[in-house]
C-alpha positions in Angstrom: 82.7 -46.2 91.5 82.5 -49.3 93.8 85.9 -50.7 94.4 87.7 -52.9 96.9 89.7 -51.1 99.5 93.3 -52.2 98.7 94.6 -50.6 101.9 92.1 -52.5 104.2 91.4 -55.8 102.4 89.5 -57.2 105.4 86.7 -54.7 104.9 84.2 -53.8 102.2 83.3 -50.3 101.2 80.1 -48.5 102.0 79.2 -48.7 98.3 79.6 -52.5 98.3 77.6 -52.8 101.5 74.8 -50.8 99.9 74.7 -53.2 97.0 74.6 -56.2 99.3 71.8 -54.6 101.5 69.8 -53.6 98.4 69.6 -57.1 97.0 69.1 -58.7 100.4 66.1 -56.5 100.8 64.7 -57.5 97.3 65.2 -61.2 97.7 63.8 -61.2 101.3 60.8 -59.2 100.1 60.1 -61.8 97.3 60.3 -64.7 99.8 58.1 -62.8 102.3 55.4 -61.8 99.9 55.3 -65.3 98.4 54.7 -66.6 101.8 51.9 -64.1 102.3 50.4 -65.1 98.9 50.4 -68.8 99.9 48.5 -68.0 103.1 46.0 -65.7 101.3 45.3 -68.5 98.7 44.8 -71.0 101.5 42.3 -68.7 103.2 40.7 -67.5 100.0 41.3 -64.0 101.4 40.0 -60.8 99.9 43.6 -59.4 99.8 44.7 -61.8 97.0 44.6 -59.0 94.3 46.6 -56.6 96.5 49.2 -59.3 97.4 49.4 -60.3 93.7 50.1 -56.7 92.7 52.8 -56.5 95.3 54.5 -59.6 93.9 54.3 -58.1 90.4 56.3 -55.2 91.7 59.2 -57.4 92.6 60.6 -57.6 89.0 60.2 -53.8 88.7 62.3 -53.3 91.8 65.0 -55.6 90.5 64.9 -53.7 87.2 65.5 -50.4 89.0 68.5 -51.7 90.8 70.1 -53.7 87.9 69.7 -51.0 85.3 72.4 -49.0 87.1 74.9 -51.7 86.5 73.8 -53.4 83.3 71.7 -50.8 81.4 68.0 -50.8 80.3 68.1 -53.5 77.7 69.6 -56.4 79.8 67.6 -55.3 82.8 64.3 -55.3 80.8 65.1 -58.9 79.6 65.7 -59.9 83.2 62.5 -58.2 84.2 60.5 -60.3 81.7 62.1 -63.6 82.8 61.7 -62.8 86.5 58.0 -61.9 85.9 57.4 -65.2 84.2 59.1 -67.0 87.1 56.9 -65.3 89.7 53.7 -65.7 87.8 54.3 -69.4 87.3 55.1 -69.7 91.0 51.7 -68.1 91.8 49.9 -70.4 89.3 51.6 -73.4 91.0 50.4 -72.2 94.4 46.8 -72.1 93.1 46.9 -75.5 91.4 48.5 -77.1 94.6 45.7 -75.6 96.7 43.1 -77.0 94.3 44.8 -80.4 94.3 44.8 -80.9 90.5 47.8 -83.2 90.0 47.9 -82.7 86.2 48.0 -78.9 86.4 50.5 -79.1 89.4 52.9 -81.2 87.3 52.6 -78.8 84.3 53.1 -75.7 86.5 56.1 -77.3 88.2 57.7 -78.2 84.9 57.1 -74.7 83.6 58.5 -73.2 86.8 61.8 -75.2 86.4 62.0 -74.1 82.8 61.7 -70.5 83.9 64.4 -71.0 86.5 66.8 -72.4 83.9 66.1 -69.5 81.5 66.9 -67.1 84.4 70.1 -69.0 85.2 71.2 -69.0 81.6 70.6 -65.3 81.2 72.3 -64.3 84.4 75.4 -66.3 83.5 75.6 -64.6 80.1 75.5 -61.1 81.7 78.8 -61.5 83.4 81.2 -64.4 84.1 81.2 -63.4 87.7 77.9 -65.4 87.8 77.8 -69.1 87.1 74.9 -71.0 85.6 75.4 -74.0 87.7 75.4 -72.0 90.9 72.3 -70.1 89.9 70.6 -73.4 89.0 71.5 -74.7 92.4 70.2 -71.6 94.2 66.9 -71.4 92.3 66.2 -75.2 92.5 66.8 -75.2 96.3 64.5 -72.3 96.8 61.8 -73.9 94.6 62.0 -77.2 96.5 61.5 -75.4 99.8 58.7 -73.3 98.4 56.8 -76.4 97.3 57.3 -77.9 100.7 55.9 -74.6 102.2 52.8 -74.8 100.0 52.2 -78.5 100.8 52.7 -77.9 104.5 50.3 -74.9 104.6 47.6 -76.5 102.5 47.7 -79.7 104.6 47.5 -77.8 107.9 51.0 -78.7 109.0 51.7 -75.2 110.3 54.8 -76.1 112.3 56.4 -77.5 109.2 55.4 -74.5 107.2 57.1 -72.2 109.8 60.2 -74.3 109.8 60.5 -74.4 106.0 59.9 -70.6 105.8 62.8 -70.0 108.3 65.0 -71.9 105.9 63.6 -70.0 102.9 64.4 -66.7 104.4 68.0 -67.7 105.0 68.3 -69.1 101.5 66.9 -65.8 100.1 69.8 -64.0 101.7 72.2 -66.5 100.1 70.7 -65.7 96.7 71.0 -62.0 97.4 74.6 -62.3 98.5 75.5 -64.2 95.3 73.8 -61.7 93.1 75.5 -58.7 95.0 78.9 -60.4 94.9 78.6 -60.9 91.1 77.7 -57.3 90.6 80.6 -56.1 92.7 82.9 -58.4 90.6 81.4 -57.1 87.4 82.0 -53.5 88.2 85.6 -54.0 89.2 86.4 -56.4 86.4 84.8 -54.0 83.9 87.3 -51.4 84.9 90.2 -53.8 84.8 89.3 -55.1 81.3 88.8 -51.6 79.8 92.1 -50.1 78.6 92.9 -46.5 79.1 92.4 -45.1 75.6 94.6 -42.1 76.4 97.5 -44.5 77.0 98.8 -46.2 73.8 100.6 -48.8 75.9 97.5 -49.8 77.9 95.8 -53.1 77.3 93.2 -55.4 79.0 94.5 -57.6 81.8 95.1 -61.3 80.9 92.9 -64.1 82.2 95.3 -65.1 85.0 95.3 -61.6 86.4 91.5 -61.5 86.2 91.1 -64.8 88.0 93.5 -63.7 90.7 91.5 -60.6 91.2 88.3 -62.6 91.3 89.7 -64.8 94.0 90.8 -61.8 96.0 87.4 -60.3 95.7 85.8 -63.3 97.3 88.2 -63.0 100.3 87.5 -59.3 100.7 83.7 -59.5 100.4 82.9 -62.6 102.4 85.2 -61.8 105.3 82.7 -59.1 106.3 79.6 -61.2 105.7 77.9 -63.4 108.4 
């Protein structure tokens, strides 16, 4: 079980570090392959089908990691929502390249709806995640991704590089928020679940849970850059 070290509160456990690294890898891969896809669309490269297949694998990789913590049903629902989000992003890339303003607007609106669906769903899985925070993270990424598309397709490669640097940093922020929520979820699940062998046991009250959540933030982020 992943748990906070109570004897050394300034450090995180190897299990927690593994969770953080796993999701940093997943979000960084998504940002990286989306960049490659934009470049391939711009160049009309023959590798577009291969890059597309790699992007389609991203939700599968998230499913494999999240199933351990949330089970197959919730993870499958997240897989479906994340696939919609990525496919719409790919469609927006193509319409932006083609310069069809009407289709660009429709794709953009659909992409933001996809993001809100993801935020709503993630916030319902565990109260360690907040819908407003997920909205903010998704919307910031999307704004930068659109800037990256426009810069690439207009030939402003210096701007594209600058935006992509910011996207990669932001992807790690999204990863850390996701990993932090999972670590909270695991620990709070154990706090809230009473010991059925102890007739005097009961779930902790809200104040105790909130105090624990605050402490978790201190423990986890102390060790993060």
